[in-house]
Structure formats: structure tokens, C-alpha cells
C-alpha positions in Angstrom: 9.3 -35.0 -29.6 6.7 -34.0 -27.0 8.2 -33.6 -23.5 6.5 -35.8 -20.9 6.7 -33.7 -17.9 4.9 -36.1 -15.9 7.7 -38.5 -16.3 10.5 -36.0 -15.6 9.1 -34.5 -12.3 9.7 -37.4 -9.8 13.4 -37.1 -11.0 13.9 -33.1 -10.7 11.9 -32.8 -7.5 14.8 -32.2 -5.3 17.4 -31.6 -8.1 16.9 -27.8 -8.1 19.3 -26.2 -5.4 18.0 -23.3 -3.6 20.6 -20.9 -5.3 19.3 -21.8 -8.6 15.8 -20.8 -7.9 14.6 -18.0 -10.6 12.3 -15.6 -9.4 10.2 -14.1 -12.2 7.6 -11.2 -12.4 4.5 -11.9 -13.9 4.1 -10.4 -17.4 1.4 -7.9 -18.1 0.0 -9.9 -21.2 -0.3 -13.6 -21.6 0.5 -15.4 -24.7 -1.9 -14.6 -27.3 -2.6 -17.5 -30.3 -2.3 -16.4 -33.7 -5.7 -17.8 -34.7 -7.4 -15.8 -32.1 -5.9 -12.2 -32.0 -7.5 -9.8 -29.3 -9.6 -7.0 -30.3 -11.6 -4.8 -28.3 -14.9 -5.8 -29.9 -14.1 -9.5 -29.4 -13.2 -8.9 -25.6 -16.4 -7.0 -24.9 -18.4 -9.9 -26.6 -16.5 -12.3 -24.4 -17.0 -10.3 -21.3 -20.7 -10.2 -21.8 -21.0 -14.1 -22.5 -18.9 -14.5 -19.6 -21.6 -13.0 -17.5 -24.4 -14.4 -19.6 -26.6 -16.7 -17.6 -28.9 -17.6 -20.5 -26.0 -19.9 -21.7 -27.2 -22.4 -18.8 -30.3 -24.6 -19.3 -32.4 -22.7 -17.1 -30.8 -19.1 -17.2 -29.5 -19.3 -13.8 -25.7 -19.8 -14.1 -22.8 -17.9 -16.1 -19.2 -18.6 -16.3 -19.0 -15.8 -13.6 -21.1 -18.1 -11.1 -18.3 -20.2 -10.5 -15.2 -18.1 -11.5 -16.4 -14.6 -10.1 -14.1 -12.1 -11.5 -15.3 -9.5 -9.1 -13.4 -11.5 -6.6 -10.7 -14.0 -6.7 -11.8 -15.8 -9.8 -13.4 -18.8 -8.3 -16.3 -19.3 -5.9 -14.8 -20.1 -2.5 -16.6 -23.4 -2.2 -15.3 -26.9 -2.0 -17.6 -27.9 -5.0 -19.4 -25.3 -7.2 -23.2 -25.6 -7.4 -24.5 -26.7 -10.9 -27.8 -26.9 -12.6 -30.5 -28.8 -10.7 -28.5 -28.0 -7.7 -25.8 -30.5 -8.6 -22.4 -30.6 -7.2 -19.1 -30.7 -9.2 -16.5 -33.3 -8.1 -13.7 -30.8 -7.9 -13.2 -27.3 -6.7 -13.4 -24.6 -9.3 -9.9 -23.1 -9.9 -9.4 -19.4 -10.2 -9.7 -18.0 -13.7 -7.2 -15.0 -12.9 -3.9 -15.6 -14.8 -5.3 -18.9 -16.3 -4.1 -17.7 -19.6 -0.6 -18.5 -18.6 -1.2 -22.1 -18.3 -0.3 -24.6 -21.2 -3.3 -27.0 -20.6 -6.8 -26.1 -18.7 -8.6 -27.8 -16.2 -7.2 -29.8 -13.0 -6.6 -32.7 -15.2 -5.5 -30.7 -18.2 -7.9 -32.3 -20.5 -8.3 -29.0 -22.5 -5.3 -27.7 -24.4 -6.5 -24.1 -24.7 -8.8 -21.6 -23.1 -10.9 -22.0 -26.3 -11.2 -25.6 -25.7 -12.0 -25.0 -22.2 -14.8 -22.5 -22.6 -17.0 -25.2 -24.4 -17.1 -27.6 -21.7 -19.1 -26.2 -18.9 -21.8 -25.0 -21.1 -22.8 -28.6 -22.1 -21.9 -30.3 -18.7 -24.9 -31.7 -17.1 -23.9 -30.8 -13.6 -22.6 -27.3 -14.6 -24.4 -25.1 -17.0 -26.7 -28.1 -18.6 -27.4 -27.1 -22.1 -28.0 -30.3 -24.2 -25.3 -29.3 -26.7 -23.7 -26.6 -28.2 -25.9 -26.2 -31.3 -28.7 -25.6 -28.5 -26.8 -22.9 -26.7 -26.2 -21.2 -30.0 -29.8 -21.3 -30.9 -30.6 -19.6 -27.7 -28.2 -16.8 -28.2 -29.7 -16.3 -31.8 -33.1 -15.6 -30.2 -31.2 -12.6 -28.5 -31.3 -9.7 -31.1 -28.4 -7.9 -29.5 -25.9 -10.7 -29.9 -25.9 -10.8 -33.8 -24.2 -7.2 -33.9 -21.7 -7.9 -31.1 -20.6 -11.1 -32.9 -20.4 -9.3 -36.2 -18.2 -6.7 -34.8 -16.0 -9.2 -33.2 -15.7 -11.4 -36.2 -16.3 -8.8 -39.1 -14.7 -11.0 -41.8 -17.1 -14.0 -41.3 -20.3 -14.6 -42.9 -22.0 -16.5 -39.8 -20.2 -15.0 -37.2 -22.5 -16.4 -34.2 -21.1 -19.7 -33.6 -19.8 -22.2 -31.0 -16.2 -21.4 -32.0 -16.5 -17.9 -31.9 -18.6 -18.0 -28.7 -15.3 -19.9 -27.3 -12.8 -17.7 -28.9 -14.5 -14.6 -27.5 -14.7 -15.8 -23.8 -11.0 -17.0 -24.1 -10.1 -13.4 -25.6 -11.8 -11.8 -22.5 -10.0 -14.4 -20.1 -6.5 -13.4 -21.6 -7.4 -9.9 -20.0 -7.8 -11.5 -16.4 -4.0 -10.7 -15.6 -2.8 -9.5 -11.8 0.7 -8.0 -12.2 2.4 -5.8 -10.0 2.1 -7.9 -6.6 4.2 -7.1 -3.8 6.6 -10.1 -5.0 6.6 -8.8 -8.4 7.7 -5.3 -7.5 10.4 -6.9 -5.0 12.0 -9.1 -8.0 11.9 -6.0 -9.9 14.1 -4.3 -7.4 11.9 -2.6 -4.8 13.5 -3.9 -1.8 10.6 -2.5 0.5 7.7 -4.3 -1.4 7.9 -7.5 0.8 8.1 -7.5 4.6 10.9 -8.8 6.5 8.6 -11.9 7.4 7.5 -12.3 3.6 11.2 -12.6 2.4 11.8 -15.2 5.3 9.1 -17.1 3.8 10.3 -16.7 0.2 13.6 -18.2 1.4 11.8 -21.1 3.1 9.7 -21.7 0.0 12.5 -22.1 -1.8 14.8 -24.1 0.6 12.0 -26.5 1.4 11.8 -27.5 -2.6 8.4 -25.8 -3.4 10.0 -24.1 -6.4 10.5 -27.4 -8.1 6.9 -27.1 -9.2 5.6 -23.9 -8.4 8.4 -21.9 -10.4 7.9 -19.7 -13.1 6.2 -16.2 -13.5 2.9 -17.9 -12.6 4.0 -20.0 -10.0 2.6 -22.9 -12.0 5.8 -24.5 -13.7 7.9 -23.6 -16.5 6.6 -22.2 -19.7 5.7 -25.1 -22.0 4.0 -25.5 -25.5 0.3 -25.3 -25.5 -1.2 -28.6 -25.0 1.8 -29.9 -22.9 0.9 -29.9 -19.4 3.0 -29.5 -16.4 1.7 -32.4 -14.1 2.7 -33.6 -10.7 1.6 -36.3 -8.5 -0.4 -35.6 -5.7 0.4 -36.9 -2.8 3.7 -37.6 -3.9 4.5 -39.2 -0.6 1.3 -41.3 0.3 0.6 -42.6 3.8 0.5 -39.4 6.0 -2.6 -38.9 8.1 -3.6 -36.2 5.6 -4.5 -38.9 3.3 -7.5 -39.8 5.2 -8.4 -36.4 6.9 -8.8 -34.7 3.6 -9.3 -37.8 0.9 -6.2 -37.1 -1.1 -6.3 -40.4 -2.8 -9.9 -40.5 -3.7 -9.9 -38.6 -7.0 -7.6 -40.3 -9.4 -6.9 -37.0 -11.4 -5.4 -37.2 -14.9 -6.0 -40.9 -15.0 -9.7 -40.4 -15.2 -9.2 -38.7 -18.7 -6.5 -40.9 -20.2 -7.1 -44.3 -18.3 -3.1 -44.6 -18.3 -2.0 -46.2 -14.9 1.0 -43.8 -14.9 -1.3 -40.7 -14.8 -3.0 -41.8 -11.6 -3.2 -38.9 -9.1 -1.4 -36.7 -11.6 -2.6 -33.0 -11.6 -1.7 -30.2 -13.5 0.5 -27.8 -11.2 -1.9 -24.9 -10.1 -0.9 -21.1 -9.8 -0.1 -19.9 -6.5 -1.1 -16.2 -7.6 -3.7 -14.8 -5.4 -3.6 -17.9 -3.6 -4.8 -16.1 -0.2 -8.0 -15.2 -2.0 -9.1 -18.7 -3.0 -9.8 -20.8 -0.1 -10.6 -23.7 0.3 -7.8 -25.4 -1.0 -6.6 -28.2 -3.7 -8.7 -29.9 -6.3 -11.2 -31.4 -3.7 -11.4 -28.0 -1.9 -11.3 -29.8 1.3 -8.6 -27.8 3.2 -10.0 -24.7 4.6 -7.2 -22.5 5.3 -3.9 -21.4 3.9 -1.6 -22.3 6.7 -3.2 -25.8 6.9 -2.5 -26.0 3.1 1.1 -25.3 3.4 1.2 -28.2 6.2 -0.3 -30.5 3.9 1.8 -29.7 0.9 4.9 -30.1 3.1 4.2 -33.5 4.1 2.4 -35.0 1.0 4.8 -33.5 -1.6 8.1 -33.0 0.2 7.9 -35.4 3.1 8.8 -32.8 5.3 7.6 -31.3 8.7 7.1 -27.5 8.8 7.3 -25.6 12.2 4.5 -23.1 13.1 7.0 -20.1 12.3 7.8 -21.7 8.9 4.3 -21.7 8.2 3.5 -18.4 9.2 6.3 -17.2 7.2 5.3 -18.9 4.0 1.8 -17.8 4.4 2.9 -14.4 4.6 4.9 -14.7 1.4 2.0 -16.2 -0.4 0.1 -13.3 0.6 2.7 -11.4 -1.4 1.5 -13.0 -4.6 -1.9 -11.2 -4.7 -1.5 -8.9 -7.5 -3.3 -5.8 -8.9 -7.1 -6.6 -10.4 -7.8 -4.5 -13.4 -10.9 -2.2 -13.1 -13.7 -4.5 -13.9 -17.5 -3.5 -14.5 -20.5 -5.6 -15.2 -21.6 -6.0 -18.7 -25.1 -4.7 -20.0 -26.6 -8.0 -21.3 -28.5 -7.9 -24.6 -32.2 -7.9 -23.9 -35.2 -9.8 -25.3 -37.8 -7.1 -25.7 -41.5 -8.5 -25.1 -40.3 -12.2 -24.7 -37.9 -14.5 -22.7 -35.6 -17.1 -24.0 -35.8 -19.2 -20.8 -37.8 -22.2 -20.7 -40.8 -21.5 -18.4 -40.8 -24.6 -16.3 -39.1 -24.3 -12.8 -36.8 -27.4 -12.5 -37.7 -27.7 -8.9 -41.6 -27.8 -9.5 -43.4 -30.6 -11.1 -45.8 -28.5 -13.3 -45.5 -25.5 -15.3 -46.2 -22.4 -13.1 -47.5 -20.4 -15.9 -50.5 -22.6 -16.6 
């Protein structure tokens, strides 16, 4: 029987006493699926594909365009800019530590990182390729990809495929883990890792009830089977001035996927890891600062007012969730000697500039 966490959450929101809050350090490796084991060759291929703009219609956007792993794993915009200058309807979530989620996307519509990796490539307002076959045909025109796929998937006769592209990108994303934050060191026994203010913020975080949703090592809820999402209604307490100020009720969340009335305004609980680096906040990216996000969450989710000192303490604690980022270098993309695989027509011009 599958656990329906969306139905359970309203009942447990205030049921967890402060003394029961469990503080867990982030593991250094995430869960690895049996059908997609990590290998160095696969991770290298996935990293290369993650930075590959030729997987977009006009060769201008890569996964990294919206999920910048040279920074906080997002793009610090309310809405990402996609193909033909389109704007997405939601803020790009950070890719750092996404490997610990049991579902992907804000609305949980993808069960795995592999499923998620296929979506943006063919989304018309993201990378804009007509379909995955078109995307694979483009990669096959780039000579350097055939040996990379062959090394990553040595037991396959036709390793360059959409499924293997997704597997490689997912394998790379499973290396995007940020452990050893001040918080992690503190819960492992280093009493000096957090400041006095951060410890006060940690206590306020638990006392207010934030740990009812933002629990577990990733601060995104309990560990659940892959495909079983941990969702929460946002806002849980509608009716505050924030609803209008930030349009909290405009996007109906998971309902847009399931069309089930009970899923209206349900959202996958996001991680708070590295939250200080990923402004603006929430699914709509409408809240510009972390201190204001704390106030919105207290009112919209807990129906509580928080004082300025409380907010300052909690913000200080949340800064303590910024982890250590792994060494990251840009990959060398395979070239296309004496030719280009990018369509010659500039989408902003009405004629072919090469004629």
C-alpha cells in the first residue's frame, strides 16, 4: 500500500513536539538506483551533457543555464529564460542535493532524476527541441559523443540513446552533494560549528514547527520510496496579506498534474540546504529575501507571527545550512570540425543571415 503523504500532513503538522525533532547530518552520497550504477565514465558524460547547449533548439541553453552548478544550482531569477525568450511559470529549483528527493520538480511529476532529465530538453519554453529523437540525432552529428557514450555504457550495442542520456545526466547530478555545513558539523558533535545566534535560530526553527515539513538530512521531509512524494499544501493557512502580495494562490501546484481536487496547492517540500544562495524564494520566485521568506512561511504555513529577533536568528541558522561544494571544473565539449550542428536561422530574425 502506497503511503499518501499529502493526506497525512495536515494531521501531523503540529503533532511533533520540539523534543522529538531529529537533527541529521547530510550523507556524503545519495541513494543510487540499481539500474543506473555510478561510474567515472558515466559521470563524465553526464557532466558534459549537463553543460551542452546544443541539446537546445538554437544551441543557446544547457541544463546549467537554469541550474548553475558554478553557483547555487539555480539561476537566481523568479522565472528562467527559455527558448525564444520565453519565461517559465515557476522558479528553477536548485539541483544541489536534488538526488535526495523521492520525486522531482515542484509538483513531483517525475519520479526520478532520470525522468526529470528528459523533460526540459523537449519543453517548448525551456530547451525547445521538437522531441527526444531530434535531440539524439543532433548528438549523433557530434563525433566526440559516440566514444563518450560507448565508455559510459560499454555493454550496449547502441549506447547513444535518450535513456542513456538521461541516465548519464542523473549520474552526474548524484555527485552534486554539499555535506559538511556548519549545521552538519554541529550535529556531529562540534559545538563550535554554529554561532550562538544560529543555535537560537535552530531552536526557534523547531519550536515554531518548521521541522514538521523541513525535517530529515536534506530538510525536505522524511526518506520515502522513490516515486512517493512528500507534499504540503501552500499556503496551509490562506487569507493573509501575503496571498495577494505574492500571489500565493495563483499556481495550483500538483493539481495541474493530477487534476485531483485534493491536490490543489500541494507542493513537494523543497530542501533548505544552501537556501541562503537561492533567492528569490518559493515556487513562483516572488519573495526577494530570506528574512521575508521566513515571515511568509511562519504566517502561511504555521499561522504564527514572528518577531524581528526571531527572524534574524532563523535566517542565521539557515545560513548554517550552506555546505561544502565539490571542486567543479567546466568540461571540454566535443567539437564539430569544419561544420556546425546549430540551425543557421536566428530565431529573432525574419530571414536567414547566411544568405
